[in-house]
mmCIF file of the N, C-alpha and C atoms, coordinates in Angstrom:
data_MODEL
# 
_entry.id   MODEL 
# 
loop_
_atom_site.group_PDB 
_atom_site.id 
_atom_site.type_symbol 
_atom_site.label_atom_id 
_atom_site.label_alt_id 
_atom_site.label_comp_id 
_atom_site.label_asym_id 
_atom_site.label_entity_id 
_atom_site.label_seq_id 
_atom_site.pdbx_PDB_ins_code 
_atom_site.Cartn_x 
_atom_site.Cartn_y 
_atom_site.Cartn_z 
_atom_site.occupancy 
_atom_site.B_iso_or_equiv 
_atom_site.pdbx_formal_charge 
_atom_site.auth_seq_id 
_atom_site.auth_comp_id 
_atom_site.auth_asym_id 
_atom_site.auth_atom_id 
_atom_site.pdbx_PDB_model_num 
ATOM 1   N N  . UNK A 1 1  ? 78.579 27.516 150.796 1.00 0.00 ? 1  UNK A N  1 
ATOM 2   C CA . UNK A 1 1  ? 79.513 26.932 151.738 1.00 0.00 ? 1  UNK A CA 1 
ATOM 3   C C  . UNK A 1 1  ? 78.827 25.736 152.367 1.00 0.00 ? 1  UNK A C  1 
ATOM 4   N N  . UNK A 1 2  ? 79.497 24.649 152.474 1.00 0.00 ? 2  UNK A N  1 
ATOM 5   C CA . UNK A 1 2  ? 78.948 23.455 153.091 1.00 0.00 ? 2  UNK A CA 1 
ATOM 6   C C  . UNK A 1 2  ? 79.828 23.028 154.247 1.00 0.00 ? 2  UNK A C  1 
ATOM 7   N N  . UNK A 1 3  ? 79.182 22.628 155.330 1.00 0.00 ? 3  UNK A N  1 
ATOM 8   C CA . UNK A 1 3  ? 79.898 22.049 156.468 1.00 0.00 ? 3  UNK A CA 1 
ATOM 9   C C  . UNK A 1 3  ? 79.448 20.605 156.561 1.00 0.00 ? 3  UNK A C  1 
ATOM 10  N N  . UNK A 1 4  ? 80.352 19.687 156.384 1.00 0.00 ? 4  UNK A N  1 
ATOM 11  C CA . UNK A 1 4  ? 80.038 18.263 156.385 1.00 0.00 ? 4  UNK A CA 1 
ATOM 12  C C  . UNK A 1 4  ? 80.093 17.742 157.823 1.00 0.00 ? 4  UNK A C  1 
ATOM 13  N N  . UNK A 1 5  ? 79.007 17.142 158.318 1.00 0.00 ? 5  UNK A N  1 
ATOM 14  C CA . UNK A 1 5  ? 78.944 16.623 159.680 1.00 0.00 ? 5  UNK A CA 1 
ATOM 15  C C  . UNK A 1 5  ? 78.964 15.118 159.666 1.00 0.00 ? 5  UNK A C  1 
ATOM 16  N N  . UNK A 1 6  ? 80.026 14.506 159.934 1.00 0.00 ? 6  UNK A N  1 
ATOM 17  C CA . UNK A 1 6  ? 80.248 13.074 160.066 1.00 0.00 ? 6  UNK A CA 1 
ATOM 18  C C  . UNK A 1 6  ? 79.384 12.196 159.155 1.00 0.00 ? 6  UNK A C  1 
ATOM 19  N N  . UNK A 1 7  ? 79.521 10.923 159.351 1.00 0.00 ? 7  UNK A N  1 
ATOM 20  C CA . UNK A 1 7  ? 78.869 9.828  158.653 1.00 0.00 ? 7  UNK A CA 1 
ATOM 21  C C  . UNK A 1 7  ? 79.450 9.553  157.280 1.00 0.00 ? 7  UNK A C  1 
ATOM 22  N N  . UNK A 1 8  ? 79.689 10.539 156.462 1.00 0.00 ? 8  UNK A N  1 
ATOM 23  C CA . UNK A 1 8  ? 80.191 10.276 155.123 1.00 0.00 ? 8  UNK A CA 1 
ATOM 24  C C  . UNK A 1 8  ? 81.025 11.427 154.607 1.00 0.00 ? 8  UNK A C  1 
ATOM 25  N N  . UNK A 1 9  ? 81.408 11.312 153.364 1.00 0.00 ? 9  UNK A N  1 
ATOM 26  C CA . UNK A 1 9  ? 82.208 12.340 152.699 1.00 0.00 ? 9  UNK A CA 1 
ATOM 27  C C  . UNK A 1 9  ? 81.393 12.938 151.575 1.00 0.00 ? 9  UNK A C  1 
ATOM 28  N N  . UNK A 1 10 ? 81.323 14.257 151.549 1.00 0.00 ? 10 UNK A N  1 
ATOM 29  C CA . UNK A 1 10 ? 80.667 14.969 150.468 1.00 0.00 ? 10 UNK A CA 1 
ATOM 30  C C  . UNK A 1 10 ? 81.657 15.102 149.320 1.00 0.00 ? 10 UNK A C  1 
ATOM 31  N N  . UNK A 1 11 ? 81.236 14.772 148.132 1.00 0.00 ? 11 UNK A N  1 
ATOM 32  C CA . UNK A 1 11 ? 82.068 14.940 146.938 1.00 0.00 ? 11 UNK A CA 1 
ATOM 33  C C  . UNK A 1 11 ? 81.466 16.058 146.104 1.00 0.00 ? 11 UNK A C  1 
ATOM 34  N N  . UNK A 1 12 ? 82.297 17.003 145.687 1.00 0.00 ? 12 UNK A N  1 
ATOM 35  C CA . UNK A 1 12 ? 81.823 18.123 144.889 1.00 0.00 ? 12 UNK A CA 1 
ATOM 36  C C  . UNK A 1 12 ? 82.547 18.100 143.548 1.00 0.00 ? 12 UNK A C  1 
ATOM 37  N N  . UNK A 1 13 ? 81.785 17.836 142.487 1.00 0.00 ? 13 UNK A N  1 
ATOM 38  C CA . UNK A 1 13 ? 82.333 17.854 141.133 1.00 0.00 ? 13 UNK A CA 1 
ATOM 39  C C  . UNK A 1 13 ? 82.215 19.257 140.554 1.00 0.00 ? 13 UNK A C  1 
ATOM 40  N N  . UNK A 1 14 ? 83.240 19.648 139.806 1.00 0.00 ? 14 UNK A N  1 
ATOM 41  C CA . UNK A 1 14 ? 83.229 20.949 139.145 1.00 0.00 ? 14 UNK A CA 1 
ATOM 42  C C  . UNK A 1 14 ? 83.312 20.761 137.637 1.00 0.00 ? 14 UNK A C  1 
ATOM 43  N N  . UNK A 1 15 ? 82.856 21.752 136.893 1.00 0.00 ? 15 UNK A N  1 
ATOM 44  C CA . UNK A 1 15 ? 82.801 21.701 135.430 1.00 0.00 ? 15 UNK A CA 1 
ATOM 45  C C  . UNK A 1 15 ? 84.178 21.435 134.813 1.00 0.00 ? 15 UNK A C  1 
ATOM 46  N N  . UNK A 1 16 ? 85.246 21.892 135.479 1.00 0.00 ? 16 UNK A N  1 
ATOM 47  C CA . UNK A 1 16 ? 86.595 21.716 134.926 1.00 0.00 ? 16 UNK A CA 1 
ATOM 48  C C  . UNK A 1 16 ? 87.142 20.297 135.123 1.00 0.00 ? 16 UNK A C  1 
ATOM 49  N N  . UNK A 1 17 ? 86.320 19.395 135.697 1.00 0.00 ? 17 UNK A N  1 
ATOM 50  C CA . UNK A 1 17 ? 86.741 18.005 135.861 1.00 0.00 ? 17 UNK A CA 1 
ATOM 51  C C  . UNK A 1 17 ? 87.263 17.659 137.241 1.00 0.00 ? 17 UNK A C  1 
ATOM 52  N N  . UNK A 1 18 ? 87.463 18.666 138.093 1.00 0.00 ? 18 UNK A N  1 
ATOM 53  C CA . UNK A 1 18 ? 87.959 18.399 139.453 1.00 0.00 ? 18 UNK A CA 1 
ATOM 54  C C  . UNK A 1 18 ? 86.847 17.830 140.321 1.00 0.00 ? 18 UNK A C  1 
ATOM 55  N N  . UNK A 1 19 ? 87.217 16.989 141.272 1.00 0.00 ? 19 UNK A N  1 
ATOM 56  C CA . UNK A 1 19 ? 86.320 16.531 142.327 1.00 0.00 ? 19 UNK A CA 1 
ATOM 57  C C  . UNK A 1 19 ? 87.016 16.805 143.648 1.00 0.00 ? 19 UNK A C  1 
ATOM 58  N N  . UNK A 1 20 ? 86.320 17.491 144.551 1.00 0.00 ? 20 UNK A N  1 
ATOM 59  C CA . UNK A 1 20 ? 86.873 17.835 145.858 1.00 0.00 ? 20 UNK A CA 1 
ATOM 60  C C  . UNK A 1 20 ? 86.133 17.017 146.917 1.00 0.00 ? 20 UNK A C  1 
ATOM 61  N N  . UNK A 1 21 ? 86.891 16.382 147.818 1.00 0.00 ? 21 UNK A N  1 
ATOM 62  C CA . UNK A 1 21 ? 86.306 15.653 148.945 1.00 0.00 ? 21 UNK A CA 1 
ATOM 63  C C  . UNK A 1 21 ? 86.213 16.601 150.131 1.00 0.00 ? 21 UNK A C  1 
ATOM 64  N N  . UNK A 1 22 ? 85.024 16.675 150.730 1.00 0.00 ? 22 UNK A N  1 
ATOM 65  C CA . UNK A 1 22 ? 84.817 17.501 151.922 1.00 0.00 ? 22 UNK A CA 1 
ATOM 66  C C  . UNK A 1 22 ? 84.504 16.550 153.066 1.00 0.00 ? 22 UNK A C  1 
ATOM 67  N N  . UNK A 1 23 ? 85.433 16.470 154.011 1.00 0.00 ? 23 UNK A N  1 
ATOM 68  C CA . UNK A 1 23 ? 85.300 15.518 155.120 1.00 0.00 ? 23 UNK A CA 1 
ATOM 69  C C  . UNK A 1 23 ? 84.778 16.218 156.368 1.00 0.00 ? 23 UNK A C  1 
ATOM 70  N N  . UNK A 1 24 ? 84.520 15.434 157.391 1.00 0.00 ? 24 UNK A N  1 
ATOM 71  C CA . UNK A 1 24 ? 83.984 15.943 158.648 1.00 0.00 ? 24 UNK A CA 1 
ATOM 72  C C  . UNK A 1 24 ? 84.762 17.161 159.130 1.00 0.00 ? 24 UNK A C  1 
ATOM 73  N N  . UNK A 1 25 ? 84.026 18.229 159.456 1.00 0.00 ? 25 UNK A N  1 
ATOM 74  C CA . UNK A 1 25 ? 84.635 19.440 160.002 1.00 0.00 ? 25 UNK A CA 1 
ATOM 75  C C  . UNK A 1 25 ? 85.237 20.372 158.978 1.00 0.00 ? 25 UNK A C  1 
ATOM 76  N N  . UNK A 1 26 ? 85.265 19.987 157.715 1.00 0.00 ? 26 UNK A N  1 
ATOM 77  C CA . UNK A 1 26 ? 85.847 20.837 156.679 1.00 0.00 ? 26 UNK A CA 1 
ATOM 78  C C  . UNK A 1 26 ? 84.794 21.752 156.071 1.00 0.00 ? 26 UNK A C  1 
ATOM 79  N N  . UNK A 1 27 ? 85.254 22.832 155.470 1.00 0.00 ? 27 UNK A N  1 
ATOM 80  C CA . UNK A 1 27 ? 84.384 23.808 154.822 1.00 0.00 ? 27 UNK A CA 1 
ATOM 81  C C  . UNK A 1 27 ? 84.817 23.958 153.379 1.00 0.00 ? 27 UNK A C  1 
ATOM 82  N N  . UNK A 1 28 ? 83.849 24.018 152.490 1.00 0.00 ? 28 UNK A N  1 
ATOM 83  C CA . UNK A 1 28 ? 84.116 24.261 151.074 1.00 0.00 ? 28 UNK A CA 1 
ATOM 84  C C  . UNK A 1 28 ? 83.316 25.477 150.641 1.00 0.00 ? 28 UNK A C  1 
ATOM 85  N N  . UNK A 1 29 ? 83.975 26.451 150.076 1.00 0.00 ? 29 UNK A N  1 
ATOM 86  C CA . UNK A 1 29 ? 83.303 27.639 149.554 1.00 0.00 ? 29 UNK A CA 1 
ATOM 87  C C  . UNK A 1 29 ? 83.323 27.549 148.035 1.00 0.00 ? 29 UNK A C  1 
ATOM 88  N N  . UNK A 1 30 ? 82.134 27.550 147.439 1.00 0.00 ? 30 UNK A N  1 
ATOM 89  C CA . UNK A 1 30 ? 82.008 27.529 145.983 1.00 0.00 ? 30 UNK A CA 1 
ATOM 90  C C  . UNK A 1 30 ? 81.674 28.949 145.552 1.00 0.00 ? 30 UNK A C  1 
ATOM 91  N N  . UNK A 1 31 ? 82.552 29.599 144.793 1.00 0.00 ? 31 UNK A N  1 
ATOM 92  C CA . UNK A 1 31 ? 82.302 30.977 144.373 1.00 0.00 ? 31 UNK A CA 1 
ATOM 93  C C  . UNK A 1 31 ? 81.037 31.105 143.522 1.00 0.00 ? 31 UNK A C  1 
ATOM 94  N N  . UNK A 1 32 ? 80.431 32.256 143.605 1.00 0.00 ? 32 UNK A N  1 
ATOM 95  C CA . UNK A 1 32 ? 79.234 32.548 142.832 1.00 0.00 ? 32 UNK A CA 1 
ATOM 96  C C  . UNK A 1 32 ? 79.501 32.310 141.346 1.00 0.00 ? 32 UNK A C  1 
ATOM 97  N N  . UNK A 1 33 ? 78.559 31.633 140.694 1.00 0.00 ? 33 UNK A N  1 
ATOM 98  C CA . UNK A 1 33 ? 78.655 31.405 139.260 1.00 0.00 ? 33 UNK A CA 1 
ATOM 99  C C  . UNK A 1 33 ? 79.428 30.168 138.847 1.00 0.00 ? 33 UNK A C  1 
ATOM 100 N N  . UNK A 1 34 ? 80.037 29.465 139.801 1.00 0.00 ? 34 UNK A N  1 
ATOM 101 C CA . UNK A 1 34 ? 80.807 28.273 139.473 1.00 0.00 ? 34 UNK A CA 1 
ATOM 102 C C  . UNK A 1 34 ? 79.864 27.058 139.486 1.00 0.00 ? 34 UNK A C  1 
ATOM 103 N N  . UNK A 1 35 ? 79.759 26.374 138.362 1.00 0.00 ? 35 UNK A N  1 
ATOM 104 C CA . UNK A 1 35 ? 78.900 25.195 138.279 1.00 0.00 ? 35 UNK A CA 1 
ATOM 105 C C  . UNK A 1 35 ? 79.502 24.062 139.105 1.00 0.00 ? 35 UNK A C  1 
ATOM 106 N N  . UNK A 1 36 ? 78.650 23.410 139.880 1.00 0.00 ? 36 UNK A N  1 
ATOM 107 C CA . UNK A 1 36 ? 79.110 22.332 140.743 1.00 0.00 ? 36 UNK A CA 1 
ATOM 108 C C  . UNK A 1 36 ? 77.989 21.317 140.937 1.00 0.00 ? 36 UNK A C  1 
ATOM 109 N N  . UNK A 1 37 ? 78.388 20.110 141.346 1.00 0.00 ? 37 UNK A N  1 
ATOM 110 C CA . UNK A 1 37 ? 77.435 19.021 141.570 1.00 0.00 ? 37 UNK A CA 1 
ATOM 111 C C  . UNK A 1 37 ? 77.846 18.262 142.822 1.00 0.00 ? 37 UNK A C  1 
ATOM 112 N N  . UNK A 1 38 ? 77.086 18.432 143.919 1.00 0.00 ? 38 UNK A N  1 
ATOM 113 C CA . UNK A 1 38 ? 77.388 17.690 145.140 1.00 0.00 ? 38 UNK A CA 1 
ATOM 114 C C  . UNK A 1 38 ? 76.829 16.276 145.068 1.00 0.00 ? 38 UNK A C  1 
ATOM 115 N N  . UNK A 1 39 ? 77.560 15.312 145.624 1.00 0.00 ? 39 UNK A N  1 
ATOM 116 C CA . UNK A 1 39 ? 77.077 13.936 145.704 1.00 0.00 ? 39 UNK A CA 1 
ATOM 117 C C  . UNK A 1 39 ? 77.906 13.172 146.720 1.00 0.00 ? 39 UNK A C  1 
ATOM 118 N N  . UNK A 1 40 ? 77.495 11.931 147.000 1.00 0.00 ? 40 UNK A N  1 
ATOM 119 C CA . UNK A 1 40 ? 78.244 11.045 147.887 1.00 0.00 ? 40 UNK A CA 1 
ATOM 120 C C  . UNK A 1 40 ? 78.433 9.717  147.168 1.00 0.00 ? 40 UNK A C  1 
ATOM 121 N N  . UNK A 1 41 ? 79.157 8.827  147.786 1.00 0.00 ? 41 UNK A N  1 
ATOM 122 C CA . UNK A 1 41 ? 79.308 7.467  147.256 1.00 0.00 ? 41 UNK A CA 1 
ATOM 123 C C  . UNK A 1 41 ? 78.315 6.543  147.942 1.00 0.00 ? 41 UNK A C  1 
ATOM 124 N N  . UNK A 1 42 ? 77.111 7.038  148.201 1.00 0.00 ? 42 UNK A N  1 
ATOM 125 C CA . UNK A 1 42 ? 76.087 6.248  148.857 1.00 0.00 ? 42 UNK A CA 1 
ATOM 126 C C  . UNK A 1 42 ? 76.065 6.419  150.364 1.00 0.00 ? 42 UNK A C  1 
ATOM 127 N N  . UNK A 1 43 ? 77.013 7.175  150.895 1.00 0.00 ? 43 UNK A N  1 
ATOM 128 C CA . UNK A 1 43 ? 77.054 7.429  152.334 1.00 0.00 ? 43 UNK A CA 1 
ATOM 129 C C  . UNK A 1 43 ? 76.050 8.520  152.691 1.00 0.00 ? 43 UNK A C  1 
ATOM 130 N N  . UNK A 1 44 ? 75.639 8.539  153.952 1.00 0.00 ? 44 UNK A N  1 
ATOM 131 C CA . UNK A 1 44 ? 74.772 9.616  154.425 1.00 0.00 ? 44 UNK A CA 1 
ATOM 132 C C  . UNK A 1 44 ? 75.645 10.789 154.826 1.00 0.00 ? 44 UNK A C  1 
ATOM 133 N N  . UNK A 1 45 ? 75.314 11.969 154.317 1.00 0.00 ? 45 UNK A N  1 
ATOM 134 C CA . UNK A 1 45 ? 76.067 13.182 154.616 1.00 0.00 ? 45 UNK A CA 1 
ATOM 135 C C  . UNK A 1 45 ? 75.079 14.280 155.008 1.00 0.00 ? 45 UNK A C  1 
ATOM 136 N N  . UNK A 1 46 ? 75.346 14.921 156.129 1.00 0.00 ? 46 UNK A N  1 
ATOM 137 C CA . UNK A 1 46 ? 74.575 16.078 156.544 1.00 0.00 ? 46 UNK A CA 1 
ATOM 138 C C  . UNK A 1 46 ? 75.453 17.296 156.318 1.00 0.00 ? 46 UNK A C  1 
ATOM 139 N N  . UNK A 1 47 ? 74.906 18.332 155.673 1.00 0.00 ? 47 UNK A N  1 
ATOM 140 C CA . UNK A 1 47 ? 75.698 19.543 155.493 1.00 0.00 ? 47 UNK A CA 1 
ATOM 141 C C  . UNK A 1 47 ? 74.823 20.751 155.706 1.00 0.00 ? 47 UNK A C  1 
ATOM 142 N N  . UNK A 1 48 ? 75.459 21.857 155.964 1.00 0.00 ? 48 UNK A N  1 
ATOM 143 C CA . UNK A 1 48 ? 74.794 23.121 156.213 1.00 0.00 ? 48 UNK A CA 1 
ATOM 144 C C  . UNK A 1 48 ? 75.173 24.058 155.088 1.00 0.00 ? 48 UNK A C  1 
ATOM 145 N N  . UNK A 1 49 ? 74.178 24.626 154.437 1.00 0.00 ? 49 UNK A N  1 
ATOM 146 C CA . UNK A 1 49 ? 74.400 25.467 153.267 1.00 0.00 ? 49 UNK A CA 1 
ATOM 147 C C  . UNK A 1 49 ? 73.987 26.889 153.574 1.00 0.00 ? 49 UNK A C  1 
ATOM 148 N N  . UNK A 1 50 ? 74.872 27.834 153.289 1.00 0.00 ? 50 UNK A N  1 
ATOM 149 C CA . UNK A 1 50 ? 74.560 29.255 153.430 1.00 0.00 ? 50 UNK A CA 1 
ATOM 150 C C  . UNK A 1 50 ? 74.601 29.885 152.051 1.00 0.00 ? 50 UNK A C  1 
ATOM 151 N N  . UNK A 1 51 ? 73.523 30.562 151.680 1.00 0.00 ? 51 UNK A N  1 
ATOM 152 C CA . UNK A 1 51 ? 73.496 31.293 150.424 1.00 0.00 ? 51 UNK A CA 1 
ATOM 153 C C  . UNK A 1 51 ? 72.460 32.398 150.530 1.00 0.00 ? 51 UNK A C  1 
ATOM 154 N N  . UNK A 1 52 ? 72.559 33.416 149.674 1.00 0.00 ? 52 UNK A N  1 
ATOM 155 C CA . UNK A 1 52 ? 71.591 34.507 149.724 1.00 0.00 ? 52 UNK A CA 1 
ATOM 156 C C  . UNK A 1 52 ? 70.167 33.998 149.488 1.00 0.00 ? 52 UNK A C  1 
ATOM 157 N N  . UNK A 1 53 ? 69.202 34.643 150.128 1.00 0.00 ? 53 UNK A N  1 
ATOM 158 C CA . UNK A 1 53 ? 67.801 34.258 150.023 1.00 0.00 ? 53 UNK A CA 1 
ATOM 159 C C  . UNK A 1 53 ? 67.323 34.208 148.571 1.00 0.00 ? 53 UNK A C  1 
ATOM 160 N N  . UNK A 1 54 ? 67.848 35.074 147.735 1.00 0.00 ? 54 UNK A N  1 
ATOM 161 C CA . UNK A 1 54 ? 67.408 35.172 146.346 1.00 0.00 ? 54 UNK A CA 1 
ATOM 162 C C  . UNK A 1 54 ? 67.905 34.028 145.461 1.00 0.00 ? 54 UNK A C  1 
ATOM 163 N N  . UNK A 1 55 ? 68.851 33.242 145.946 1.00 0.00 ? 55 UNK A N  1 
ATOM 164 C CA . UNK A 1 55 ? 69.444 32.175 145.139 1.00 0.00 ? 55 UNK A CA 1 
ATOM 165 C C  . UNK A 1 55 ? 68.408 31.112 144.800 1.00 0.00 ? 55 UNK A C  1 
ATOM 166 N N  . UNK A 1 56 ? 68.213 30.854 143.517 1.00 0.00 ? 56 UNK A N  1 
ATOM 167 C CA . UNK A 1 56 ? 67.276 29.827 143.071 1.00 0.00 ? 56 UNK A CA 1 
ATOM 168 C C  . UNK A 1 56 ? 67.985 28.477 143.086 1.00 0.00 ? 56 UNK A C  1 
ATOM 169 N N  . UNK A 1 57 ? 67.419 27.507 143.776 1.00 0.00 ? 57 UNK A N  1 
ATOM 170 C CA . UNK A 1 57 ? 68.053 26.191 143.898 1.00 0.00 ? 57 UNK A CA 1 
ATOM 171 C C  . UNK A 1 57 ? 68.024 25.417 142.586 1.00 0.00 ? 57 UNK A C  1 
ATOM 172 N N  . UNK A 1 58 ? 67.232 25.862 141.620 1.00 0.00 ? 58 UNK A N  1 
ATOM 173 C CA . UNK A 1 58 ? 67.214 25.210 140.307 1.00 0.00 ? 58 UNK A CA 1 
ATOM 174 C C  . UNK A 1 58 ? 67.868 26.098 139.250 1.00 0.00 ? 58 UNK A C  1 
ATOM 175 N N  . UNK A 1 59 ? 68.610 27.112 139.710 1.00 0.00 ? 59 UNK A N  1 
ATOM 176 C CA . UNK A 1 59 ? 69.291 28.008 138.773 1.00 0.00 ? 59 UNK A CA 1 
ATOM 177 C C  . UNK A 1 59 ? 68.303 28.861 138.005 1.00 0.00 ? 59 UNK A C  1 
ATOM 178 N N  . UNK A 1 60 ? 68.612 29.126 136.764 1.00 0.00 ? 60 UNK A N  1 
ATOM 179 C CA . UNK A 1 60 ? 67.769 29.971 135.921 1.00 0.00 ? 60 UNK A CA 1 
ATOM 180 C C  . UNK A 1 60 ? 66.574 29.211 135.346 1.00 0.00 ? 60 UNK A C  1 
ATOM 181 N N  . UNK A 1 61 ? 66.541 27.894 135.528 1.00 0.00 ? 61 UNK A N  1 
ATOM 182 C CA . UNK A 1 61 ? 65.490 27.059 134.957 1.00 0.00 ? 61 UNK A CA 1 
ATOM 183 C C  . UNK A 1 61 ? 64.354 26.907 135.957 1.00 0.00 ? 61 UNK A C  1 
ATOM 184 N N  . UNK A 1 62 ? 63.117 27.137 135.520 1.00 0.00 ? 62 UNK A N  1 
ATOM 185 C CA . UNK A 1 62 ? 61.967 26.933 136.393 1.00 0.00 ? 62 UNK A CA 1 
ATOM 186 C C  . UNK A 1 62 ? 61.330 25.592 136.069 1.00 0.00 ? 62 UNK A C  1 
ATOM 187 N N  . UNK A 1 63 ? 61.300 24.717 137.072 1.00 0.00 ? 63 UNK A N  1 
ATOM 188 C CA . UNK A 1 63 ? 60.721 23.381 136.918 1.00 0.00 ? 63 UNK A CA 1 
ATOM 189 C C  . UNK A 1 63 ? 59.722 23.149 138.053 1.00 0.00 ? 63 UNK A C  1 
ATOM 190 N N  . UNK A 1 64 ? 59.093 21.994 138.067 1.00 0.00 ? 64 UNK A N  1 
ATOM 191 C CA . UNK A 1 64 ? 58.098 21.671 139.092 1.00 0.00 ? 64 UNK A CA 1 
ATOM 192 C C  . UNK A 1 64 ? 58.661 21.784 140.512 1.00 0.00 ? 64 UNK A C  1 
ATOM 193 N N  . UNK A 1 65 ? 59.951 21.457 140.693 1.00 0.00 ? 65 UNK A N  1 
ATOM 194 C CA . UNK A 1 65 ? 60.567 21.480 142.022 1.00 0.00 ? 65 UNK A CA 1 
ATOM 195 C C  . UNK A 1 65 ? 60.997 22.881 142.464 1.00 0.00 ? 65 UNK A C  1 
ATOM 196 N N  . UNK A 1 66 ? 60.924 23.873 141.576 1.00 0.00 ? 66 UNK A N  1 
ATOM 197 C CA . UNK A 1 66 ? 61.351 25.230 141.922 1.00 0.00 ? 66 UNK A CA 1 
ATOM 198 C C  . UNK A 1 66 ? 60.458 25.790 143.029 1.00 0.00 ? 66 UNK A C  1 
ATOM 199 N N  . UNK A 1 67 ? 61.089 26.231 144.112 1.00 0.00 ? 67 UNK A N  1 
ATOM 200 C CA . UNK A 1 67 ? 60.364 26.827 145.232 1.00 0.00 ? 67 UNK A CA 1 
ATOM 201 C C  . UNK A 1 67 ? 60.273 28.327 144.988 1.00 0.00 ? 67 UNK A C  1 
ATOM 202 N N  . UNK A 1 68 ? 59.060 28.851 144.972 1.00 0.00 ? 68 UNK A N  1 
ATOM 203 C CA . UNK A 1 68 ? 58.859 30.275 144.701 1.00 0.00 ? 68 UNK A CA 1 
ATOM 204 C C  . UNK A 1 68 ? 58.656 31.081 145.969 1.00 0.00 ? 68 UNK A C  1 
ATOM 205 N N  . UNK A 1 69 ? 58.091 30.452 147.016 1.00 0.00 ? 69 UNK A N  1 
ATOM 206 C CA . UNK A 1 69 ? 57.872 31.121 148.289 1.00 0.00 ? 69 UNK A CA 1 
ATOM 207 C C  . UNK A 1 69 ? 58.764 30.470 149.336 1.00 0.00 ? 69 UNK A C  1 
ATOM 208 N N  . UNK A 1 70 ? 59.695 31.258 149.876 1.00 0.00 ? 70 UNK A N  1 
ATOM 209 C CA . UNK A 1 70 ? 60.647 30.716 150.847 1.00 0.00 ? 70 UNK A CA 1 
ATOM 210 C C  . UNK A 1 70 ? 60.113 30.847 152.255 1.00 0.00 ? 70 UNK A C  1 
ATOM 211 N N  . UNK A 1 71 ? 60.317 29.841 153.080 1.00 0.00 ? 71 UNK A N  1 
ATOM 212 C CA . UNK A 1 71 ? 59.916 29.870 154.480 1.00 0.00 ? 71 UNK A CA 1 
ATOM 213 C C  . UNK A 1 71 ? 61.016 30.512 155.319 1.00 0.00 ? 71 UNK A C  1 
ATOM 214 N N  . UNK A 1 72 ? 60.621 31.171 156.386 1.00 0.00 ? 72 UNK A N  1 
ATOM 215 C CA . UNK A 1 72 ? 61.585 31.731 157.340 1.00 0.00 ? 72 UNK A CA 1 
ATOM 216 C C  . UNK A 1 72 ? 61.883 30.693 158.402 1.00 0.00 ? 72 UNK A C  1 
ATOM 217 N N  . UNK A 1 73 ? 63.116 30.625 158.822 1.00 0.00 ? 73 UNK A N  1 
ATOM 218 C CA . UNK A 1 73 ? 63.494 29.693 159.885 1.00 0.00 ? 73 UNK A CA 1 
ATOM 219 C C  . UNK A 1 73 ? 63.415 30.417 161.214 1.00 0.00 ? 73 UNK A C  1 
# 
């Protein structure tokens, strides 16, 4: 789930070809297992993401950027 906080519009592309615009104050819930790609048109966008601790940010692929030890907030 992302909450877009002013400045720009978050664009979320989906595998089926859809693109959803998430504007200030809106919420988008992406169901588990649905491939998606967040991006902007060069605008600055701040969003808040909630997901289970076990969720790998690089999916099933382990690369140099994969975080293995998560920090507590």
